[in-house]
N, C-alpha and C positions, 0 to 999 in steps of 0.2 A: 713153768716157763711162760713168760708173758707173750702177747701177740708179736711184739717186735723181735724178740728172741726166736720165736717160731719162724717168722719170715726170714730172718737172717740164716737160721739153720737150714731152711728149705733151699735158699739160694746157694749156700755153700755146698750142701749135699748135691744139688743139681750140677754145680761146677765140677765137683769131684767125679760124679758119674760120667759127665762128658769127657773129662780128661782120661778116666779109666778106659773108655771105649776107643779113644783116639791114640793112646800111647801103647807101644809094645810092652810086653811083660818086662818088668825091671826098668821101665823107661824113666821113671823119676830119678832113680839113683844114677843111671848111666848118663843122663843128660846133665845132671848137676856135676858129676865128676869130669865130664868131657869139656864143659864150658864154665870155667871159673868166673868169668864175667857175668854170665847168665845166672849162675848160682848166687852171686852177690846181689843181682837185681831181684831175683826171686825172694831172697831173704828180706831185702828192703821193702819189697811190695807186700810180703806177708806181714811185716811189722806195721806198715801203713794201714793195712786191712784191720789188724787188731786194734789200732788206735781209732779208726773210724767206727768199728763196732762198739767199742767202749763209749765213744762219744754219742752214738745213737741211743745206747741203753741209758746213759746218763740223762740225755735229753728227754727220753720217754719217761724216765722216773720223775723229772721235773714237770712234765706234761700231766702225769697222773696226780701228782700232789696239787698242782694248780686246779685240776678238775674237782678234786676233793675239797679244796678250799672254797671254790665257787659254790659247790653244792651246800657246804656247811653255812656259808653266808646267806644263801637263799633260805635255808631251813631256819636260821636265826631270825631273818627278817620275817618270815611267816610266823614263827613263834612269838615274836614281839608284837606283830599285828594282832594275833589272837589274844595275847595278854592284855593289850591296850583296849580291846573291845569288851572283855569280860567285866570290868568294873562298871562300865556304862550300862550293860545289860542288867547287872545286879542292882544298880540304882533304880532303873526303870521298874524292875520287878518289886522292889521295896516300896516305891512310890504308889504303886497300884494297889 
């Protein structure tokens, strides 16, 4: 589980804990059954939450890949810099 997944899981768990302490036993089912309009809105909001979660995870994946690309480019630059210096050092050693 990556850091974003952990944060989302923690927030969702906190929400469920707060709901569990504020609703009576069987409250979820009875509220949904008694209020069809509310049930539809809850279902819609659940779907929006799932889409937002997926978007955050996709964005975090792109973020991680961009960080890795940046690190690789810096490593390549450092390697090229070292490789460019080596022949000059060898030539100096041979001339001496």
